[in-house]
All heavy atoms as an XYZ file, in Angstrom:
772
protein
N      -6.502    -19.199     13.670
C      -5.839    -18.711     14.871
C      -5.621    -17.185     14.774
O      -5.093    -16.654     13.839
C      -4.572    -19.395     15.142
C      -3.923    -19.062     16.316
S      -2.407    -20.136     16.515
C      -2.254    -20.028     18.287
N      -6.062    -16.518     15.796
C      -5.885    -15.017     15.815
C      -4.400    -14.591     16.064
O      -3.681    -15.351     16.830
C      -6.781    -14.496     16.965
N      -4.054    -13.531     15.476
C      -2.732    -12.973     15.765
C      -2.786    -12.206     17.047
O      -3.578    -11.351     17.291
C      -2.408    -12.048     14.572
O      -2.580    -12.749     13.358
C      -1.000    -11.478     14.754
N      -1.737    -12.505     17.971
C      -1.665    -11.844     19.159
C      -0.964    -10.444     19.153
O      -0.114    -10.283     18.161
C      -0.925    -12.695     20.171
O       0.425    -12.909     19.808
C      -1.566    -14.182     20.260
N      -1.183     -9.709     20.122
C      -0.378     -8.416     20.255
C       1.098     -8.709     20.150
O       1.806     -7.880     19.619
C      -0.750     -7.612     21.390
C      -2.188     -7.048     21.327
O      -2.715     -6.932     20.183
O      -2.741     -6.784     22.347
N       1.544     -9.832     20.936
C       2.926    -10.088     20.961
C       3.521    -10.456     19.567
O       4.651    -10.028     19.327
C       3.180    -11.269     21.853
N       2.700    -11.165     18.797
C       3.191    -11.429     17.413
C       3.255    -10.180     16.525
O       4.276    -10.014     15.872
C       2.333    -12.462     16.724
C       2.340    -13.762     17.431
C       1.268    -14.778     16.934
O      -0.039    -14.360     16.763
N       1.616    -15.947     16.697
N       2.275     -9.355     16.676
C       2.332     -8.066     15.969
C       3.530     -7.279     16.375
O       4.341     -6.789     15.505
C       1.001     -7.230     16.220
C       1.226     -5.843     15.598
C      -0.173     -7.841     15.604
N       3.851     -7.187     17.618
C       5.074     -6.419     18.208
C       6.328     -7.125     17.644
O       7.199     -6.378     17.338
C       4.951     -6.245     19.542
C       3.863     -5.361     20.095
C       4.006     -3.972     19.379
O       5.097     -3.291     19.155
O       2.936     -3.501     18.862
N       6.438     -8.483     17.621
C       7.552     -9.053     17.143
C       7.774     -8.812     15.681
O       8.999     -8.496     15.288
C       7.454    -10.640     17.473
C       8.828    -11.312     17.208
C       8.869    -12.718     17.485
O       7.747    -13.366     17.795
N       9.946    -13.302     17.646
N       6.728     -8.838     14.862
C       6.981     -8.615     13.430
C       7.421     -7.105     13.303
O       8.284     -6.895     12.548
C       5.686     -8.842     12.701
C       5.634     -8.206     11.280
C       5.371    -10.351     12.604
N       6.822     -6.174     14.011
C       7.210     -4.838     13.967
C       8.666     -4.563     14.333
O       9.393     -3.911     13.669
C       6.348     -3.944     14.914
C       4.875     -3.726     14.354
C       4.107     -2.958     15.213
N       4.710     -1.705     15.640
C       4.738     -0.526     14.917
N       4.172     -0.623     13.752
N       5.320      0.483     15.475
N       9.159     -5.349     15.391
C      10.521     -5.214     15.814
C      11.421     -5.791     14.808
O      12.528     -5.225     14.522
C      10.690     -5.909     17.125
N      11.105     -6.906     14.147
C      11.819     -7.489     13.042
C      11.956     -6.506     11.840
O      13.016     -6.403     11.362
C      11.333     -8.787     12.590
C      11.487     -9.925     13.613
C      10.554    -11.127     13.275
C      12.962    -10.398     13.701
N      10.908     -5.993     11.503
C      10.852     -4.968     10.320
C      11.785     -3.833     10.722
O      12.674     -3.399      9.866
C       9.493     -4.575      9.904
C       9.482     -3.474      8.838
C       8.688     -5.748      9.343
N      11.649     -3.247     11.884
C      12.468     -2.153     12.330
C      13.872     -2.495     12.251
O      14.773     -1.546     12.141
C      12.015     -1.642     13.717
N      14.220     -3.806     12.422
C      15.711     -4.140     12.456
C      16.296     -4.320     11.112
O      17.542     -4.450     11.082
C      15.883     -5.346     13.249
O      15.392     -6.520     12.624
N      15.632     -4.216     10.115
C      16.190     -4.493      8.757
C      17.035     -3.207      8.485
O      16.385     -2.200      8.388
C      15.152     -4.633      7.634
C      14.214     -5.872      8.079
C      15.789     -4.823      6.374
C      12.962     -6.074      7.178
N      18.352     -3.275      8.308
C      19.102     -2.129      8.050
C      18.876     -1.541      6.692
O      18.442     -2.174      5.709
C      20.577     -2.606      8.162
C      20.523     -4.113      7.928
C      19.074     -4.540      8.291
N      19.159     -0.209      6.541
C      19.034      0.427      5.298
C      20.017     -0.247      4.277
O      21.060     -0.738      4.574
C      19.531      1.851      5.404
N      19.537     -0.375      2.969
C      20.285     -1.109      2.050
C      20.007     -2.623      1.986
O      20.650     -3.244      1.214
N      19.220     -3.040      2.849
C      18.952     -4.598      2.869
C      17.496     -4.725      2.789
O      16.639     -3.837      3.110
C      19.484     -5.126      4.108
C      20.899     -4.918      4.314
C      21.909     -5.570      3.293
N      21.939     -6.967      3.312
C      22.554     -7.823      4.090
N      23.415     -7.212      4.961
N      22.552     -9.035      3.951
N      16.914     -5.960      2.496
C      15.547     -6.223      2.441
C      15.335     -7.637      3.143
O      16.232     -8.414      3.236
C      15.049     -6.289      0.982
C      15.113     -4.937      0.313
C      15.724     -7.300      0.113
N      14.070     -7.892      3.419
C      13.634     -9.145      3.869
C      12.336     -9.572      3.122
O      11.530     -8.598      2.890
C      13.607     -9.213      5.367
N      12.106    -10.772      3.049
C      10.749    -11.207      2.483
C       9.787    -11.378      3.593
O      10.156    -11.542      4.782
C      10.944    -12.581      1.678
O      11.153    -13.581      2.511
C      12.045    -12.397      0.582
N       8.558    -11.394      3.200
C       7.397    -11.726      4.074
C       7.697    -13.117      4.742
O       7.550    -13.285      6.066
C       6.134    -11.773      3.385
C       5.759    -10.439      2.859
C       5.866    -10.000      1.655
C       5.008     -9.499      3.862
C       5.524     -8.932      1.183
C       4.654     -8.236      3.255
C       4.998     -7.881      2.006
O       4.609     -6.590      1.529
N       8.249    -14.040      4.090
C       8.579    -15.372      4.547
C       9.654    -15.334      5.517
O       9.741    -16.038      6.554
N      10.727    -14.551      5.216
C      11.859    -14.408      6.167
C      11.342    -13.997      7.541
O      11.773    -14.372      8.625
C      12.913    -13.462      5.618
C      13.534    -13.793      4.368
O      13.632    -15.031      4.068
O      14.064    -12.907      3.693
N      10.476    -12.950      7.516
C       9.973    -12.325      8.751
C       9.058    -13.268      9.545
O       9.139    -13.481     10.719
C       9.208    -11.017      8.497
C      10.199    -10.029      7.922
C       8.530    -10.419      9.770
C       9.684     -8.774      7.318
N       8.263    -14.033      8.729
C       7.299    -15.029      9.330
C       8.122    -16.112     10.071
O       7.933    -16.565     11.137
C       6.416    -15.689      8.330
N       9.221    -16.597      9.390
C      10.139    -17.544      9.942
C      10.795    -17.135     11.197
O      10.790    -17.723     12.221
C      11.188    -18.123      8.972
C      11.960    -19.157      9.474
S      13.271    -19.773      8.308
C      12.137    -20.742      7.253
N      11.299    -15.939     11.096
C      12.013    -15.299     12.251
C      10.963    -15.158     13.516
O      11.455    -15.222     14.613
C      12.728    -14.028     11.880
N       9.780    -14.867     13.092
C       8.892    -14.612     14.196
C       8.053    -15.706     14.664
O       7.285    -15.810     15.644
C       7.784    -13.609     13.681
N       8.346    -17.083     13.907
C       7.730    -18.254     14.392
C       6.207    -18.256     13.929
O       5.471    -19.070     14.500
N       5.923    -17.622     12.912
C       4.488    -17.646     12.383
C       4.347    -18.587     11.356
O       5.384    -19.075     10.710
C       4.189    -16.243     11.696
C       4.297    -14.984     12.705
C       4.148    -13.602     11.929
C       3.255    -15.132     13.862
N       3.174    -19.152     11.225
C       2.919    -20.234     10.298
C       2.814    -19.840      8.837
O       2.999    -20.673      7.953
C       1.614    -20.991     10.766
O       0.499    -20.085     10.572
N       2.596    -18.629      8.577
C       2.470    -18.201      7.168
C       2.921    -16.777      6.903
O       2.750    -15.855      7.830
C       1.059    -18.333      6.722
O       0.868    -17.786      5.452
C       0.020    -17.503      7.586
N       3.464    -16.416      5.784
C       3.931    -14.964      5.431
C       2.739    -14.167      5.346
O       2.910    -12.842      5.451
C       4.633    -15.228      4.146
C       5.094    -16.617      3.942
C       4.016    -17.376      4.849
N       1.580    -14.652      5.108
C       0.409    -13.833      4.881
C       0.110    -13.041      6.093
O      -0.444    -11.937      6.173
C      -0.910    -14.688      4.470
C      -0.856    -15.259      3.207
C      -1.963    -16.083      2.815
N      -1.907    -16.724      1.519
C      -2.509    -16.250      0.467
N      -3.303    -15.386      0.494
N      -2.244    -16.798     -0.774
N       0.451    -13.567      7.363
C       0.209    -12.908      8.619
C       1.057    -11.684      8.577
O       0.667    -10.626      9.110
C       0.554    -13.807      9.857
O      -0.319    -15.028      9.769
C       0.298    -13.178     11.151
N       2.256    -11.788      8.186
C       3.180    -10.632      8.115
C       2.570     -9.519      7.194
O       2.557     -8.428      7.498
C       4.660    -11.045      7.562
C       5.580     -9.775      7.431
C       5.158    -12.063      8.562
N       2.022     -9.985      6.016
C       1.407     -9.045      5.067
C       0.305     -8.320      5.716
O       0.098     -7.200      5.713
N      -0.479     -9.122      6.322
C      -1.693     -8.391      7.188
C      -1.143     -7.391      8.101
O      -1.679     -6.286      8.284
C      -2.578     -9.464      7.845
C      -3.622     -8.943      8.661
C      -4.822     -8.416      8.169
C      -3.625     -8.686      9.991
N      -5.577     -8.058      9.220
C      -4.919     -8.048     10.337
C      -2.708     -8.859     11.133
C      -5.109     -7.595     11.684
C      -2.941     -8.438     12.362
C      -4.220     -7.851     12.640
N      -0.171     -7.798      8.933
C       0.370     -6.844      9.906
C       1.006     -5.562      9.183
O       0.678     -4.515      9.631
C       1.476     -7.461     10.781
C       0.776     -8.546     11.700
C       2.247     -6.420     11.596
C       1.780     -9.481     12.384
N       1.623     -5.774      8.159
C       2.207     -4.703      7.439
C       1.217     -3.801      6.856
O       1.321     -2.606      6.826
C       3.053     -5.340      6.276
C       4.333     -5.984      6.729
S       5.541     -4.977      7.689
C       6.020     -3.881      6.447
N       0.041     -4.399      6.356
C      -1.020     -3.548      5.876
C      -1.665     -2.746      6.924
O      -2.168     -1.637      6.698
C      -2.136     -4.351      5.196
C      -1.787     -4.842      3.710
C      -2.990     -5.404      3.057
N      -3.661     -6.406      3.756
C      -3.322     -7.686      3.890
N      -2.210     -8.112      3.232
N      -3.920     -8.569      4.517
N      -1.788     -3.333      8.102
C      -2.644     -2.614      9.217
C      -1.816     -1.849     10.152
O      -2.312     -1.005     10.927
C      -3.447     -3.675      9.942
O      -2.579     -4.648     10.566
C      -4.453     -4.345      8.983
N      -0.409     -2.119     10.214
C       0.351     -1.334     11.390
C       1.726     -1.142     11.063
O       2.634     -1.630     11.745
C       0.145     -2.330     12.583
C       0.673     -1.662     13.960
O       0.639     -0.381     13.937
O       1.056     -2.326     14.870
N       2.116     -0.603     10.035
C       3.454     -0.345      9.516
C       3.823      0.936      9.078
O       4.896      1.167      8.538
C       3.845     -1.462      8.459
N       2.897      1.909      9.226
C       3.091      3.202      8.717
C       4.429      3.928      9.194
O       5.142      4.760      8.568
C       2.049      4.228      8.908
N       4.805      3.572     10.442
C       6.000      4.131     11.063
C       7.238      3.182     10.939
O       8.253      3.510     11.578
C       5.687      4.330     12.515
C       5.342      3.147     13.349
O       4.927      2.164     12.735
O       5.652      3.238     14.687
N       7.232      2.233     10.136
C       8.200      1.276      9.946
C       8.834      1.380      8.537
O       8.248      2.028      7.603
C       7.796     -0.170     10.100
C       7.279     -0.527     11.492
C       6.613     -1.921     11.458
C       8.304     -0.544     12.484
N      10.060      0.931      8.331
C      10.709      0.902      7.000
C      10.009     -0.193      6.182
O      10.657     -1.215      5.720
C      12.198      0.649      7.275
C      12.217     -0.116      8.458
C      11.063      0.397      9.343
N       8.704     -0.021      5.795
C       7.875     -0.923      5.112
C       8.512     -1.324      3.716
O       8.281     -2.474      3.319
C       6.471     -0.483      4.911
C       6.546      0.853      4.149
C       6.526      2.135      4.713
C       6.428      1.100      2.816
N       6.536      3.065      3.690
C       6.635      2.438      2.473
C       6.442      0.164      1.696
C       6.510      2.936      1.239
C       6.487      0.645      0.417
C       6.450      1.966      0.175
N       9.141     -0.430      3.169
C       9.731     -0.534      1.858
C      10.781     -1.671      1.737
O      11.142     -2.148      0.722
C      10.228      0.654      1.242
C      11.341      1.302      1.981
N      11.126      2.005      3.229
C      12.665      1.374      1.864
C      12.209      2.428      3.753
N      13.221      2.073      2.885
N      11.368     -1.985      2.910
C      12.413     -3.114      2.948
C      11.856     -4.535      3.065
O      12.589     -5.437      3.089
C      13.347     -2.861      4.083
C      14.055     -1.497      4.100
C      14.897     -1.202      5.226
N      15.433      0.124      5.032
C      15.705      0.910      6.186
N      15.512      0.420      7.454
N      16.137      2.059      6.047
N      10.524     -4.647      2.964
C       9.844     -6.026      2.942
C       9.267     -6.139      1.625
O       8.429     -5.339      1.079
C       8.721     -5.923      4.033
C       8.097     -7.320      4.116
C       9.304     -5.621      5.437
N       9.707     -7.269      1.055
C       9.282     -7.612     -0.442
C       8.788     -9.025     -0.551
O       8.998     -9.936      0.434
C      10.361     -7.365     -1.416
C      11.651     -8.377     -1.024
C      10.877     -5.869     -1.393
C      12.718     -8.178     -1.949
N       8.295     -9.450     -1.624
C       7.810    -10.749     -1.857
C       9.030    -11.665     -2.200
O       9.991    -11.196     -2.408
N       8.693    -12.949     -2.039
C       9.742    -13.934     -2.169
C      10.489    -13.876     -3.571
O      11.608    -14.300     -3.590
C       9.183    -15.341     -1.959
N       9.768    -13.396     -4.542
C      10.478    -13.344     -5.828
C      11.228    -12.088     -6.140
O      11.752    -11.873     -7.266
N      11.316    -11.269     -5.062
C      12.157     -9.976     -5.131
C      11.239     -8.814     -5.710
O      11.740     -7.787     -5.928
N       9.946     -9.099     -5.910
C       9.128     -7.932     -6.657
C       8.471     -7.176     -5.400
O       8.040     -7.891     -4.536
C       8.125     -8.594     -7.521
C       8.765     -9.123     -8.874
C       7.746     -9.505     -9.817
C       7.208     -8.183    -10.317
N       6.310     -8.572    -11.608
N       8.388     -5.939     -5.569
C       7.563     -5.157     -4.656
C       6.097     -5.342     -4.923
O       5.642     -5.877     -5.878
C       7.971     -3.879     -4.958
C       8.301     -3.847     -6.347
C       8.947     -5.107     -6.680
N       5.234     -4.841     -3.938
C       3.834     -4.921     -4.113
C       3.493     -4.048     -5.257
O       3.940     -2.979     -5.437
C       3.261     -4.348     -2.770
N       2.534     -4.586     -6.101
C       2.225     -3.889     -7.436
C       1.702     -2.519     -7.151
O       2.161     -1.613     -7.907
C       1.169     -4.761     -8.174
N       0.926     -2.313     -6.194
C       0.295     -0.972     -6.015
C       1.255      0.101     -5.443
O       1.168      1.276     -5.433
C      -0.975     -0.974     -5.111
C      -0.685     -1.465     -3.705
N      -0.326     -2.768     -3.395
C      -0.726     -0.802     -2.501
C      -0.117     -2.830     -2.086
N      -0.426     -1.593     -1.535
N       2.521     -0.441     -4.971
C       3.477      0.443     -4.357
C       4.900      0.341     -5.097
O       5.863      0.898     -4.690
C       3.819     -0.002     -2.934
C       2.531      0.132     -2.027
C       2.837     -0.431     -0.686
C       2.304      1.637     -1.713
N       4.918     -0.361     -6.213
C       6.159     -0.749     -6.883
C       7.038      0.454     -7.157
O       8.197      0.454     -6.803
C       5.882     -1.533     -8.061
N       6.512      1.493     -7.804
C       7.386      2.637     -8.152
C       7.952      3.320     -7.020
O       9.133      3.498     -6.861
C       6.503      3.659     -9.008
C       7.276      4.800     -9.346
N       8.286      4.757    -10.392
C       7.271      6.114     -8.901
C       8.840      5.947    -10.503
N       8.173      6.897     -9.608
N       7.154      3.532     -5.938
C       7.734      4.290     -4.705
C       8.594      3.266     -3.957
O       9.576      3.801     -3.398
C       6.375      4.649     -3.828
C       6.789      5.285     -2.537
C       5.497      5.816     -1.805
N       5.894      6.469     -0.620
C       5.157      6.402      0.426
N       3.932      5.930      0.362
N       5.516      6.949      1.599
N       8.221      2.103     -3.758
C       9.021      1.154     -3.106
C      10.427      0.867     -3.722
O      11.489      1.030     -3.003
C       8.383     -0.230     -2.889
C       9.012     -1.198     -2.034
C       8.230     -2.383     -1.620
O       7.283     -2.735     -2.253
N       8.603     -3.027     -0.609
N      10.495      0.768     -5.085
C      11.658      0.560     -5.711
C      12.558      1.861     -5.560
O      13.782      1.827     -5.467
C      11.564      0.133     -7.195
C      11.000     -1.253     -7.275
C      10.650     -1.573     -8.781
C      11.992     -2.312     -6.862
N      11.919      2.985     -5.774
C      12.630      4.270     -5.608
C      13.327      4.392     -4.365
O      14.497      4.728     -4.140
C      11.822      5.452     -5.940
C      12.478      6.783     -5.699
C      11.520      8.005     -5.975
N      10.254      8.018     -5.044
C      10.269      8.357     -3.810
N      11.313      8.614     -3.192
N       9.042      8.209     -3.221
N      12.655      4.078     -3.202
C      13.234      4.131     -1.898
C      14.294      3.132     -1.596
O      15.317      3.477     -1.033
C      12.005      3.922     -0.809
C      11.029      4.973     -0.754
C       9.828      4.509      0.109
C      11.608      6.233     -0.115
N      14.128      1.927     -2.177
C      15.205      0.932     -2.094
C      16.496      1.380     -2.841
O      17.608      1.207     -2.279
C      14.686     -0.432     -2.542
C      13.664     -1.103     -1.645
C      13.024     -2.342     -2.344
C      14.172     -1.423     -0.214
N      16.206      1.840     -3.992
C      17.431      2.256     -4.966
C      18.194      3.403     -4.164
O      19.380      3.395     -4.194
C      16.943      2.601     -6.270
C      18.063      3.404     -7.062
C      16.561      1.432     -7.047
N      17.382      4.368     -3.567
C      18.003      5.466     -2.866
C      18.887      4.995     -1.658
O      19.874      5.589     -1.350
C      16.911      6.413     -2.334
C      16.318      7.251     -3.342
C      15.171      8.139     -2.784
O      14.871      8.052     -1.615
O      14.429      8.777     -3.563
N      18.547      3.763     -1.160
C      19.344      3.098      0.035
C      20.504      2.256     -0.545
O      21.179      1.775      0.253
C      18.422      2.322      0.846
C      17.490      3.114      1.707
C      16.646      2.342      2.621
O      16.724      1.007      2.547
O      15.875      2.831      3.466
N      20.592      2.133     -1.890
C      21.683      1.321     -2.410
C      21.299     -0.122     -2.600
O      22.134     -0.981     -2.890
N      20.076     -0.517     -2.535
C      19.611     -1.928     -2.880
C      19.728     -2.109     -4.254
O      19.192     -1.365     -5.064
C      18.212     -2.092     -2.401
C      17.629     -3.454     -2.762
C      18.068     -1.907     -0.937
N      20.417     -3.209     -4.672
C      20.469     -3.499     -6.135
C      19.132     -4.031     -6.779
O      18.501     -4.954     -6.248
C      21.493     -4.607     -6.218
C      21.590     -5.222     -4.996
C      21.169     -4.189     -4.045
N      18.662     -3.332     -7.831
C      17.380     -3.677     -8.421
C      17.669     -3.782     -9.866
O      18.347     -2.975    -10.609
C      16.388     -2.531     -8.225
C      15.141     -2.722     -9.086
C      16.021     -2.289     -6.848
N      17.162     -4.997    -10.523
C      17.234     -5.290    -11.925
C      15.902     -5.552    -12.440
O      15.261     -6.498    -11.917
C      18.227     -6.325    -12.190
C      19.668     -5.961    -11.880
C      20.603     -7.202    -12.143
N      21.922     -7.174    -11.632
C      22.270     -7.110    -10.308
N      21.332     -7.287     -9.405
N      23.484     -6.991     -9.983
N      15.499     -4.867    -13.551
C      14.200     -5.254    -14.210
C      13.036     -5.283    -13.220
O      12.250     -6.156    -13.358
C      14.301     -6.517    -15.040
C      15.427     -6.489    -16.086
O      15.537     -5.437    -16.674
O      16.116     -7.390    -16.232
N      12.951     -4.321    -12.413
C      11.895     -4.254    -11.421
C      11.872     -5.153    -10.228
O      10.895     -5.320     -9.535
N      12.938     -5.897    -10.075
C      13.153     -6.852     -8.972
C      14.397     -6.598     -8.154
O      15.380     -6.120     -8.583
C      13.264     -8.275     -9.427
C      12.125     -8.835    -10.103
C      12.347    -10.298    -10.404
N      11.319    -10.890    -11.265
C      10.241    -11.597    -10.873
N      10.325    -11.839     -9.524
N       9.398    -11.992    -11.661
N      14.278     -6.838     -6.896
C      15.392     -6.727     -5.939
C      16.331     -7.945     -6.236
O      15.843     -9.062     -6.361
C      15.031     -6.660     -4.570
C      16.141     -6.696     -3.541
C      14.236     -5.340     -4.325
N      17.673     -7.703     -6.168
C      18.564     -8.726     -6.264
C      18.616     -9.348     -4.882
O      19.488     -8.933     -4.068
C      19.994     -8.222     -6.766
C      21.009     -9.310     -6.895
O      20.804    -10.469     -6.529
O      22.089     -8.942     -7.359
N      17.868    -10.355     -4.611
C      17.880    -10.989     -3.244
C      19.124    -11.567     -2.799
O      19.467    -11.317     -1.636
C      16.752    -12.048     -3.282
C      15.233    -11.410     -3.134
C      14.248    -12.501     -3.066
C      15.213    -10.836     -1.700
N      19.912    -12.313     -3.630
C      21.150    -12.823     -3.150
C      22.059    -11.666     -2.553
O      22.855    -11.904     -1.675
C      21.745    -13.560     -4.223
C      20.599    -13.961     -5.015
C      19.553    -12.821     -4.978
N      21.918    -10.587     -3.127
C      22.829     -9.436     -2.829
C      22.365     -8.601     -1.630
O      23.069     -8.042     -0.921
C      23.204     -8.582     -4.032
N      21.048     -8.528     -1.561
C      20.473     -7.527     -0.627
C      19.679     -8.154      0.549
O      19.275     -7.510      1.449
C      19.452     -6.596     -1.383
N      19.542     -9.468      0.520
C      18.682    -10.094      1.660
C      19.314    -10.068      2.919
O      20.578    -10.384      3.045
C      18.458    -11.549      1.249
C      17.439    -12.293      2.116
C      17.212    -13.601      1.652
N      15.730    -13.917      1.554
C      15.227    -14.839      0.785
N      15.987    -15.523      0.006
N      13.875    -14.980      0.858
N      18.572     -9.595      3.893
C      18.963     -9.489      5.323
C      18.640    -10.817      6.001
O      17.591    -11.312      5.890
C      18.312     -8.373      6.144
C      18.774     -8.284      7.501
C      19.925     -7.874      7.925
C      17.751     -8.544      8.472
C      20.254     -7.737      9.289
C      18.116     -8.345      9.835
C      19.283     -7.865     10.241
N      19.598    -11.398      6.677
C      19.341    -12.560      7.485
C      19.222    -12.258      9.005
O      20.103    -11.705      9.490
C      20.433    -13.639      7.360
C      20.748    -14.029      5.873
C      19.534    -14.842      5.358
N      19.898    -15.271      3.933
C      18.961    -16.042      3.259
N      17.826    -16.484      3.883
N      19.227    -16.409      2.093
N      18.039    -12.643      9.533
C      17.824    -12.297     10.989
C      18.741    -13.111     11.847
O      18.752    -14.443     11.488
C      16.339    -12.576     11.342
C      15.468    -11.504     10.572
C      14.675    -11.897      9.482
C      15.373    -10.129     11.135
C      13.863    -10.875      8.901
C      14.541     -9.214     10.444
C      13.937     -9.653      9.355
N      19.335    -12.751     12.702
C      20.357    -13.427     13.583
C      19.871    -14.803     14.119
O      20.486    -15.738     14.084
C      20.913    -12.531     14.611
C      20.659    -11.122     14.007
C      19.432    -11.257     13.204
N      18.571    -14.696     14.681
C      18.016    -15.912     15.347
C      17.396    -16.906     14.299
O      17.052    -17.993     14.691
C      16.977    -15.422     16.397
C      17.681    -14.719     17.471
O      18.836    -14.861     17.752
O      16.943    -13.886     18.084
N      17.145    -16.448     13.045
C      16.558    -17.221     12.093
C      17.247    -18.629     11.864
O      16.621    -19.571     11.579
C      16.275    -16.482     10.824
N      18.601    -18.497     11.811
C      19.347    -19.735     11.581
C      19.195    -20.833     12.631
O      19.313    -21.976     12.497
C      20.812    -19.292     11.471
N      18.795    -20.432     13.850
C      18.568    -21.337     14.930
C      17.232    -22.004     14.924
O      17.012    -23.060     15.745
C      18.716    -20.527     16.260
N      16.369    -21.532     14.185
C      14.913    -22.145     14.114
C      14.900    -23.364     13.252
O      15.442    -23.504     12.305
C      13.953    -21.110     13.647
C      13.716    -19.938     14.604
C      12.599    -19.060     14.219
N      12.602    -17.952     15.061
C      11.955    -17.871     16.232
N      11.256    -18.760     16.727
N      12.022    -16.736     16.849
């Protein structure tokens, strides 16, 4: 199934809403956007996220993307996100989208 412009814009709005010092996983965003897979969020982030706080989106295990790890972790630490051994402390830093609990 093709990704619609509305889905792309919804993902972009969700990423933009993650406050400094917090993170969300690809799965968190997919759930909040009503998407069937976090991979769709990853595709959107790869193709249309240069103007977004992309560094606040991480994998479910708290690890940043391997090719961006150093830069992403530096940006997160600068915002006060707790990082231990190259992983974000998800219980401490995870942002919960307000509407996600209703889904």
